N, C-alpha and C positions, 0 to 999 in steps of 0.2 A: 503495500500499497504504498501512493508517495506519499509527503510529511500534512500536506495540501489539502488532504483521507480528514485527517481527521483535528482542524481549526473549525470550529463553531465556527459557520455564518455568516452572523447578523441578517438582521433586513429593518434600512432606516428606524421602518417604526421602532423594532427593538433595544434599535437606540437610545430611544431618545427614552427612553423607561428606563435605560441604562443612567441616563445623565439625572434620571427622578433622583432614583438609587442614589449616584454618586458626588448630587447637593445635599443626602441630606448623612454622607458621608463626613460629609467638609462642613456641613456645620455644626456633627457632633466634634469633628478634628480643630472649632476657630476655636467652641465655647471652651475644649479644654489648652489648645494654650492661651485662655487669659485669665482660665485659673492657674497657670503653674510659676510658680509666689515658692521663696522657702518657705519652704515649714508642711505642704503636702504631702498626703501621700498617694502615690498612684497608686492606691485604692479606692481613695475619691476620685482624679481623675477617670481611673474605671469607671466608675456613680455617676457621674456628672456626663457622658455618656453617650450612656446605658439608655441616662434618659430623653435627651437628643432622638436620641434612634427613633426611639421607643413611642415620645410624644411623633412621629411624622410620621408612626403608623408601618415601622417598618423594621425587622429580628438585626439583634445583630450574630453577623456572622459569624463569628469568632467564636463567641459564649455554643458550648457543648464539639466547637472541634476537633471535632475528632479527641476527646479527652476535655479539649485548654480549659479554662474555666470560669472566662473575666471575655470583657465586650472587648477591651485591644489589648493592646501586648505592650508593653512601657519598663524601656530600653535601655537601664544608668552605667548612665559616663562607660566599660567597657566589656558594658553587655553589648549586642549589637544585633538583635533582631531576637524577637522570641521570645521576650521577659513576660513573669506575671506579675503585673500586676498587685499587691495587697498595702493593708492597713500599715504594716510593716513598718516597709518603707516608706522615707521620707525623706522628700528630697530636699539638698541645700543651696547655699551660695553658691554660680561653680558649676553645677551638676550637668552632666549635657545632655539631653532627654530625648529619650528618639520616643514617641507614637506612632504605632499602626493602628488604624481602626477600620475594621468592614459593617457592611450592613445590608441588611436584605427584602425589598421595596416589589410585592408586583414577580416576585419569584427570582427580580433580577439581581445581581452583582452590585456591590463595589465600594474600595479597594484601595485606599490611599492612607501612607505616611511623612508626616514632616520633621523634625527633629529640630528645637528649647534648648537654647540657653538658662540656666534659671537664675538669672536675679544677675547678678553682675558677672557674664562670663570671660574666661582667660577671649582674646580677638584671638586669638592661631586654631585653638576650640570653633568660635561662629565661624571663622576660615574655611574652616575645614565642612564643617554642613554646607556654603553656600558652595561651593565645589561640586557638594556632591549632589544638591542642589538644580550646579550650571551643569551636570552631568548629563540629571534625572533629561529640565527639559533638550535636553542638544539629541538625545537618543527620543526622544519627542516630535522633534525637528528633521530628525530624517527618516520617520515612518512618517510622517508626513508627506513628505520632498515620495518615498519613494513611491508613494498611490497615488499621489497625481504625475507624477514622472512614468508611472508604470513598469518601472524596472529595478525596485526594491526589491530588498532580496533582505531578510531576515535582522543574519549579523552585521548589517548593515544599522542596525540599529547599539546593539552592542559596537561596534566598534566606536560610532559617533561619540559612548559613556564613558569608552575608553580614553581614547581621542582627553574631550574634555577631563578629565580628572587628567591628566597629564601633561594639559598645558598645568592646569590648578598651579599640580606640584613646583612651578616653577619661581612659581610668588618669594617672595623675596618680606618673612617679615618686621625684620630689622635689620637694615641697615647700613647698622652702625655695627652690630655683633656677625654682620652677615646668617639670620638663619634661614637654611631652605628647608623648606617637607616634598618629605618621599610618601603622598600615599601610596597607604598599600588598594587592594581594593581586591575585595574582600569575595574564595573562591569557591567556588561550585553555586555559591547562591544567587536570584535573581530574578528576574521578572516574571510573568505569568502571560498564555490565557486565561480569561475575563470573561464571565459572561452568565448560564445559569449556571456554571457551578463557580467557588470563591479562586478556586488555582484551577486552568487548564490549556492541553497542547497548545501551542509551544512555549519551552524551556526557555529564558531566553537569560544569558549568559552579562556580565560589564565585563568584557571584555571582548575578542577576537578577529580573525582578520572578517572583512567586510566583501562582499559577493554572495554568502552559504545559506544555505538550506531556504526556507518556499518563499517565493515571490508574495510582497505584499502586495493585498485588496485590497479591497470594500467589503465591509463589514467586519473581517478583521477585530478583535477589541483585544488590548491588551492593557498588560498591570509593570510600565517600566518605573525596576525599583535598585537602582542604588546604591550596595555596601561598600565606602567604604571606609575608614584609619588610621592612623599616626602614622604610623610605623607598619609593621609585618603584616597581613595578607593573616595569615594564620587564624584559627579560629580553631573552638572546638565549642561541645555540648556538655551546659551543668548537672550533674544527676537528677532536676525536674527531668529530664528528658526531653527541657523547649530551652531553655535560657543556656541562647549561643556568644560569646565570647570573648574575643581575642588572648591568643595565646602569649603572648607579652607583653599582657593589661593594657594595652595604647586606650584611648580614645577610637570610639564610634561615632563612623552618623551613618541614619538611613533614612532614605525618604523618598514616597513614590504615589505616584497619577495612573487615572487609570485612563488607558485613552482608548473614542469609536474613530474608528475609521472609513472616510464616506470620500463616495465619487469625486465631490470640491475637495476636499481636505480632511481635517482632522478636528475633534470634537474635544476640550479632556477635561472627560465626565465627571471628575472630582477636585476642579478650578472653577467655585465660586463664575471665574468670566468663559468658564472654556477655557480659556486660557488666549484670548486673544492677545495680555497684555504686554507675554513672555514671545509668541509668538506669527501674530499678524495676521497678514492675509493667510498664512497657511489652515488657519484657520478654516471652517465649512460653512457660508452665509449666514446660512438661514442660525447661527450659534457664534456669532458679532454680533448682535443692539447687544 
């Protein structure tokens, strides 16, 4: 079977339903972002997200997923992804917090993640989060250009993410000290297809050579999901069976948006503005209003 045969293709009407689910996730993450202050627990943030999701008539897609106990993943500092929120885990001034959130509305999934600093956070940590976000948008732009040109291949997304992170690596934080950062791109983890299930084919790594894999066509929906570290890309999973941490203890950043591809461009399903500010004319005209 060809790879493209196993990728779920959505109609424009179905993508519109995914947009509705994506906006629920966007609202939940916006509420969490506003609530992040030193002293709040990740369990409290989980409750905030779940309240927003259920108030919209949606269901938290993470809760109960393979036994996961919460509505968000909350990953602090060296935790990369899949951190389990709790009322015992309280964030402190200077922490770096990644929040991953998903919702199901009318049978369709939305999935997105943000990384935020807690209170006064070191500039180099905020810069790493910015590099991760820039690389995510680079991947989304590659997908949009691919569908518009009718020549894009899946690994063009991976290559764009990788190149954007490499460009971010050359940033000098202190000219006096000559400090440069070599960000690690986490190995093995990445984005995925999304639709009537949260995780679908294809798996989208955040690195690799371009021009490989299935062609990018209208109706495909992906979650673009960079994860980078301040140092080594090596990770390990904790004994809880979920939380992924860096082996060397370096801090990490994780960001994600879900996107839908149409004949005339892309819609960033989990962005409040559908991606217009970052992507401009690459966004489908029907979502630019």
